[in-house]
C-alpha positions as CSV (number, residue, x, y, z in Angstrom):
1,X,0.4,0.2,0.3
2,X,1.3,3.2,-0.7
3,X,2.9,5.7,1.8
4,X,1.9,9.4,2.6
5,X,4.9,11.8,3.4
6,X,4.3,15.1,4.7
7,X,6.9,16.9,2.6
8,X,6.1,20.7,3.3
9,X,4.4,23.1,5.2
10,X,2.9,26.7,6.2
11,X,0.8,28.9,7.9
12,X,-0.3,32.1,8.5
13,X,0.2,33.9,11.5
14,X,-2.7,33.8,13.5
15,X,-4.2,37.1,14.3
16,X,-7.2,37.8,17.0
17,X,-10.9,38.6,15.5
18,X,-11.1,41.7,14.1
19,X,-7.5,43.0,14.1
20,X,-4.6,43.3,11.6
21,X,-6.5,40.7,9.1
22,X,-10.2,41.3,9.5
23,X,-10.2,43.1,5.6
24,X,-8.5,40.1,4.7
25,X,-11.2,37.2,2.9
26,X,-10.1,33.5,4.2
27,X,-9.5,32.3,0.5
28,X,-6.4,34.9,0.3
29,X,-5.4,33.7,4.2
30,X,-5.4,30.4,2.4
31,X,-4.3,31.1,-1.0
32,X,-1.0,32.5,1.3
33,X,-0.5,29.1,3.0
34,X,-0.8,27.1,-0.3
35,X,1.6,28.8,-2.2
36,X,4.0,29.5,0.8
37,X,4.2,25.8,1.4
38,X,4.7,25.0,-2.3
39,X,7.1,27.5,-3.2
40,X,9.6,26.6,0.2
41,X,10.3,23.5,-1.7
42,X,9.8,24.9,-5.0
43,X,7.3,22.4,-6.6
44,X,5.0,23.1,-9.8
45,X,1.8,23.4,-8.8
46,X,0.6,21.2,-11.7
47,X,2.4,18.4,-10.1
48,X,-0.3,18.4,-7.4
49,X,-3.1,15.7,-8.0
50,X,-5.8,17.5,-5.9
51,X,-6.3,20.5,-3.2
52,X,-8.4,19.9,0.0
53,X,-8.9,23.2,1.8
54,X,-11.3,23.0,5.1
55,X,-13.5,26.3,6.2
56,X,-16.0,25.9,8.3
57,X,-17.9,29.4,8.4
58,X,-18.3,29.9,4.9
59,X,-21.3,32.2,4.2
60,X,-20.3,34.9,1.6
61,X,-17.0,33.4,1.1
62,X,-18.3,32.8,-2.4
63,X,-18.7,29.8,-4.7
64,X,-16.2,27.0,-3.4
65,X,-13.4,28.4,-1.2
66,X,-11.1,25.6,-1.7
67,X,-10.9,26.8,-5.2
68,X,-10.0,30.2,-5.0
69,X,-7.7,30.0,-2.5
70,X,-5.8,27.1,-4.9
71,X,-6.3,29.5,-7.7
72,X,-4.5,32.3,-6.2
73,X,-2.3,30.3,-5.1
74,X,-1.2,29.8,-8.8
75,X,-2.1,26.4,-9.0
76,X,-3.1,25.4,-12.7
77,X,-7.4,25.5,-13.2
78,X,-7.3,21.8,-13.7
79,X,-6.1,20.9,-10.0
80,X,-9.4,20.0,-8.5
81,X,-10.3,20.6,-4.9
82,X,-12.8,20.3,-2.4
83,X,-14.1,22.5,0.4
84,X,-13.8,20.7,3.9
85,X,-16.7,21.6,6.6
86,X,-16.1,19.3,9.9
87,X,-16.4,22.4,12.4
88,X,-13.0,22.8,14.4
89,X,-11.9,19.2,12.6
90,X,-11.9,20.7,9.2
91,X,-8.3,20.9,8.1
92,X,-6.8,18.0,9.8
93,X,-9.9,16.1,8.0
94,X,-8.6,17.5,5.2
95,X,-4.9,15.9,5.7
96,X,-6.8,12.4,6.7
97,X,-9.3,12.9,3.7
98,X,-5.7,13.6,1.0
99,X,-3.8,10.5,2.9
100,X,-6.9,8.0,2.5
101,X,-6.8,9.0,-1.2
102,X,-2.8,8.2,-1.7
103,X,-3.2,5.1,0.3
104,X,-5.9,3.8,-2.4
105,X,-3.6,5.2,-5.5
106,X,-6.4,7.4,-6.6
107,X,-3.6,10.5,-6.4
108,X,0.0,10.8,-5.8
109,X,0.0,14.2,-4.2
110,X,-2.4,16.7,-2.4
111,X,-2.7,20.5,-0.4
112,X,-4.5,19.6,2.3
113,X,-5.4,22.3,5.0
114,X,-7.9,24.9,6.0
115,X,-8.4,28.7,6.0
116,X,-11.0,30.7,8.2
117,X,-11.6,34.7,8.9
118,X,-13.7,34.7,11.3
119,X,-13.6,38.5,11.2
120,X,-15.0,38.5,8.1
121,X,-18.4,36.2,8.8
122,X,-21.4,38.4,8.0
123,X,-24.3,38.4,9.9
124,X,-27.6,36.6,8.6
125,X,-31.1,38.2,8.8
126,X,-33.4,35.7,9.2
127,X,-37.4,36.0,7.2
128,X,-35.7,39.0,5.1
129,X,-36.2,37.0,1.9
130,X,-39.8,36.8,2.0
131,X,-40.4,40.1,4.3
132,X,-40.4,40.7,7.7
133,X,-43.2,42.7,7.8
134,X,-44.5,44.1,10.5
135,X,-42.3,43.8,14.3
136,X,-38.8,43.6,14.6
137,X,-36.0,41.7,12.3
138,X,-32.9,39.7,14.4
139,X,-29.5,39.8,13.0
140,X,-28.3,36.4,13.0
141,X,-24.1,36.2,14.1
142,X,-22.9,33.5,11.6
143,X,-19.6,32.7,13.5
144,X,-21.7,32.1,16.4
145,X,-24.7,30.1,14.0
146,X,-22.5,28.7,11.5
147,X,-18.7,27.5,14.0
148,X,-20.3,27.4,17.9
149,X,-23.9,26.4,18.0
150,X,-25.0,22.8,18.8
151,X,-27.1,22.3,16.4
152,X,-28.0,19.1,18.4
153,X,-28.0,20.9,22.1
154,X,-29.3,24.0,20.6
155,X,-26.7,25.9,22.7
156,X,-23.5,27.7,22.8
157,X,-20.1,24.6,22.6
158,X,-19.4,27.1,25.6
159,X,-22.8,25.5,27.5
160,X,-20.7,22.0,27.2
161,X,-17.7,23.4,28.0
162,X,-18.5,24.4,31.5
163,X,-20.9,21.1,32.2
164,X,-18.8,17.8,30.7
165,X,-15.8,19.9,32.6
166,X,-18.0,19.5,36.0
167,X,-18.5,16.1,35.1
168,X,-15.1,15.1,34.8
169,X,-14.0,17.0,37.8
170,X,-11.7,19.4,35.9
171,X,-11.3,22.3,38.3
172,X,-11.8,25.8,37.4
173,X,-8.2,25.9,39.1
174,X,-6.6,23.7,36.6
175,X,-8.3,24.9,34.3
176,X,-6.8,28.3,34.3
177,X,-3.4,27.0,35.4
178,X,-3.5,25.6,32.0
179,X,-4.8,28.1,30.6
180,X,-1.7,30.4,32.1
181,X,0.7,27.4,30.8
182,X,-0.6,27.7,27.1
183,X,0.6,31.5,27.2
184,X,3.6,31.5,28.4
185,X,4.9,28.2,26.4
186,X,4.0,30.5,23.6
187,X,5.9,33.2,24.5
188,X,8.5,30.7,24.9
189,X,8.2,29.6,21.4
190,X,7.9,32.8,19.5
191,X,11.0,34.6,21.3
192,X,12.8,30.9,20.5
193,X,12.1,31.4,16.7
194,X,10.1,27.8,17.1
195,X,6.9,28.9,15.0
196,X,9.3,30.7,12.2
197,X,9.3,27.4,10.3
198,X,6.0,27.1,10.3
199,X,4.7,31.0,9.6
200,X,5.5,32.8,6.6
201,X,4.9,36.7,7.3
202,X,1.7,38.7,5.8
203,X,1.4,41.8,4.7
204,X,-1.6,43.9,5.3
205,X,-2.1,47.5,3.8
206,X,-4.0,50.2,5.6
207,X,-6.6,52.9,4.3
208,X,-3.9,55.4,3.9
209,X,-0.8,53.4,1.7
210,X,0.6,51.9,5.1
211,X,2.0,48.5,4.8
212,X,2.2,46.5,7.9
213,X,4.0,42.6,8.3
214,X,2.8,40.4,10.7
215,X,5.5,38.3,11.1
216,X,4.4,35.9,14.6
217,X,0.8,34.9,15.9
218,X,-0.3,37.8,17.7
219,X,-3.1,36.2,20.2
220,X,-0.5,35.2,22.9
221,X,-0.5,37.7,25.8
222,X,3.2,38.4,27.9
223,X,1.8,40.8,30.4
224,X,-1.0,38.2,31.6
225,X,-0.9,36.2,35.0
226,X,-2.5,33.3,36.9
227,X,-4.0,35.7,38.9
228,X,-5.5,37.7,36.0
229,X,-6.9,34.5,34.3
230,X,-8.4,33.7,37.8
231,X,-10.3,36.7,37.8
232,X,-12.0,36.7,35.2
233,X,-16.1,36.0,35.3
234,X,-17.2,32.8,33.8
235,X,-19.2,33.0,30.4
236,X,-21.8,30.8,28.7
237,X,-23.3,29.4,32.2
238,X,-23.4,31.6,35.6
239,X,-21.9,29.0,38.0
240,X,-19.3,27.5,35.2
241,X,-15.6,27.0,34.6
242,X,-15.2,28.5,31.5
243,X,-14.1,32.1,31.1
244,X,-12.7,34.4,28.7
245,X,-9.0,33.9,30.0
246,X,-9.0,29.7,29.5
247,X,-10.7,29.5,26.1
248,X,-9.2,30.0,23.1
249,X,-10.3,33.7,20.9
250,X,-12.0,34.1,18.0
251,X,-9.1,34.1,15.2
252,X,-8.1,34.7,11.5
253,X,-5.5,32.5,10.1
254,X,-4.8,29.5,7.4
255,X,-2.7,26.7,6.9
256,X,-1.6,24.1,4.4
257,X,0.5,21.2,4.2
258,X,1.5,19.2,1.2
259,X,1.1,15.6,1.4
260,X,2.9,12.9,-1.5
261,X,3.0,9.4,-1.8
262,X,6.5,8.1,-0.2
263,X,8.1,7.5,-4.1
264,X,6.5,10.4,-6.0
265,X,8.4,12.6,-3.4
266,X,11.5,10.5,-4.1
267,X,11.2,10.8,-7.3
268,X,10.9,14.6,-7.0
269,X,13.5,14.5,-5.1
270,X,11.6,15.8,-1.9
271,X,12.5,15.3,1.9
272,X,10.4,13.4,3.7
273,X,9.8,15.9,7.0
274,X,7.1,13.1,8.2
275,X,5.3,10.2,7.9
276,X,1.7,9.5,8.2
277,X,0.9,6.2,10.0
278,X,-2.8,6.5,11.1
279,X,-5.6,8.6,11.7
280,X,-8.5,8.2,14.0
281,X,-12.4,9.4,13.9
282,X,-15.0,8.6,16.5
283,X,-18.7,10.6,17.3
284,X,-20.0,10.2,20.9
285,X,-22.9,12.0,21.9
286,X,-22.4,15.7,21.2
287,X,-22.1,17.6,24.4
288,X,-18.5,15.5,24.5
289,X,-16.6,17.5,22.5
290,X,-13.7,17.0,25.1
291,X,-13.6,13.5,25.5
292,X,-13.5,13.1,21.5
293,X,-10.1,13.6,21.4
294,X,-8.4,11.4,23.3
295,X,-10.9,8.5,21.8
296,X,-9.6,9.3,18.2
297,X,-6.1,9.6,19.4
298,X,-6.5,5.7,20.8
299,X,-8.3,4.8,17.6
300,X,-5.0,6.1,15.6
301,X,-2.8,4.3,17.5
302,X,-4.4,1.1,17.8
303,X,-4.3,1.0,13.6
304,X,-0.8,1.6,13.7
305,X,-0.5,-1.2,16.7
306,X,1.9,1.8,18.7
307,X,1.8,2.0,22.1
308,X,0.8,6.1,23.7
309,X,4.2,5.0,26.0
310,X,5.5,5.1,22.5
311,X,4.8,9.1,21.2
312,X,7.1,11.6,21.8
313,X,4.8,14.5,22.1
314,X,0.8,15.3,22.0
315,X,-0.8,18.0,20.5
316,X,-4.4,18.5,21.3
317,X,-6.4,21.5,20.2
318,X,-7.4,24.1,22.9
319,X,-11.2,24.4,22.4
320,X,-11.4,25.1,26.1
321,X,-8.3,24.3,28.8
322,X,-11.0,21.8,29.8
323,X,-10.9,19.7,26.7
324,X,-7.4,19.7,26.6
325,X,-7.3,18.6,30.1
326,X,-10.5,15.8,29.7
327,X,-8.4,14.6,27.0
328,X,-5.4,13.8,28.8
329,X,-7.4,12.8,31.7
330,X,-9.5,9.8,29.6
331,X,-6.6,9.0,27.6
332,X,-4.5,8.7,30.2
333,X,-1.8,10.6,28.6
334,X,1.4,12.0,29.9
335,X,1.1,16.2,30.0
336,X,4.5,16.9,30.0
337,X,4.4,15.7,26.4
338,X,1.1,17.6,25.6
339,X,0.9,20.9,23.8
340,X,4.5,22.1,24.9
341,X,4.7,24.9,22.9
342,X,1.4,26.3,24.0
343,X,-2.3,26.2,22.5
344,X,-4.9,27.2,20.8
345,X,-5.9,29.3,24.4
346,X,-2.9,31.3,23.6
347,X,-2.4,31.2,20.0
348,X,-6.5,31.7,18.8
349,X,-8.8,29.4,17.2
350,X,-9.3,30.1,13.5
351,X,-11.4,26.8,13.5
352,X,-11.3,25.9,10.1
353,X,-7.3,26.1,10.0
354,X,-6.6,24.4,13.7
355,X,-6.1,21.3,12.5
356,X,-3.3,21.7,10.0
357,X,-1.7,24.4,12.6
358,X,-1.5,21.3,15.2
359,X,-0.2,18.6,13.2
360,X,2.7,21.1,11.7
361,X,3.5,22.5,15.2
362,X,4.0,18.1,16.0
363,X,5.7,17.5,13.7
364,X,8.3,20.6,13.2
365,X,8.3,20.0,17.4
366,X,9.2,16.5,17.0
367,X,11.9,17.6,14.5
368,X,13.6,19.4,16.9
369,X,13.8,16.4,20.1
370,X,15.3,14.0,17.1
371,X,12.4,12.2,15.8
372,X,9.5,9.7,17.3
373,X,6.1,9.0,16.5
374,X,3.5,12.1,17.9
375,X,-0.3,12.3,17.9
376,X,-2.3,15.7,16.5
377,X,-5.8,15.1,17.5
378,X,-8.6,17.4,17.7
379,X,-12.5,17.7,18.2
380,X,-15.0,19.0,16.9
381,X,-19.0,20.3,17.2
382,X,-21.5,17.5,17.1
383,X,-19.5,15.3,19.5
384,X,-16.9,14.3,16.6
385,X,-12.8,13.7,17.2
386,X,-10.7,13.6,14.4
387,X,-6.8,12.4,14.8
388,X,-3.6,12.1,12.9
389,X,-0.6,9.6,13.8
390,X,2.9,10.8,12.2
391,X,6.6,9.5,12.9
392,X,9.8,11.6,12.2
393,X,12.5,9.5,10.9
């Protein structure tokens, strides 16, 4: 069976909602990531067989955003694309779909990742198409409706953040401490240039023609303290434990990885940064987003015959600090090897792009420590989880 390898990766800086990237469409962010990932290894775009890009909040983005991003990156018109929506798992699912297509012999190469501009998401006016008539109309935030709202429980995902944390005895203090760790680890990583291997700076032009180059993620807070985080009031649930401090902020950004059949990479003289060993995907009751990253990771491990003790590093997306802590508990993972360079609580969570980000962070980190196995795993709305197990030789 053919084997998939990652030969290149790139992402934009992650920038908080309403910040420096607020005027940049998701498709432009995606094009930037794709163009950079191909350019870093001097790949002719025509050698790519398929593009898989995730995007969650697609309202107003135009037809087939993945196609816009791929052609915006200079891909030929002959390269087809799919736009993937598995909520927060979209870009990791894109990677796993690319891997499955390569293993099946359908394709030999792909670009996979995701993009999101939460800042550009429009408001929706329900009922306006056929006339609002008498009375008030209601504006619906598409970020919340399409990205953060549980269609089954009819509540914000943050409600589950507190409810399930309580069920698994994840305290407010533990969540705040993890959030503080996330910020401090992310700041250390930025200062050491660790994310520089992932990020391609992005230039934005102001209203008066001034140009600003964004070189790193803008979410991590140098001035935060555990005391500040602990002083914040709960959101979503009055007596809950999820706060603005231990949850990730809305964010804009994109990620892309170039994935090839190993033989194809050899023919092109490309180094394999990592081998995709296996994947895992699970579904549970929609409220249990906290547990599915652990279950998906264990599925990927079981498929490969790898024990969790063999993992050198683990990336668990910090949908909330409580999600990561619950998955560590359920999965019986060593917390010392989880999110060692910080996570989404600090870096931000552009929901369509985060899965690609945690995978590339994992690959680069395992390279730095000399190789081995690692797993990237993420939850998504509806109670689904997605994981990718990789090996760096």
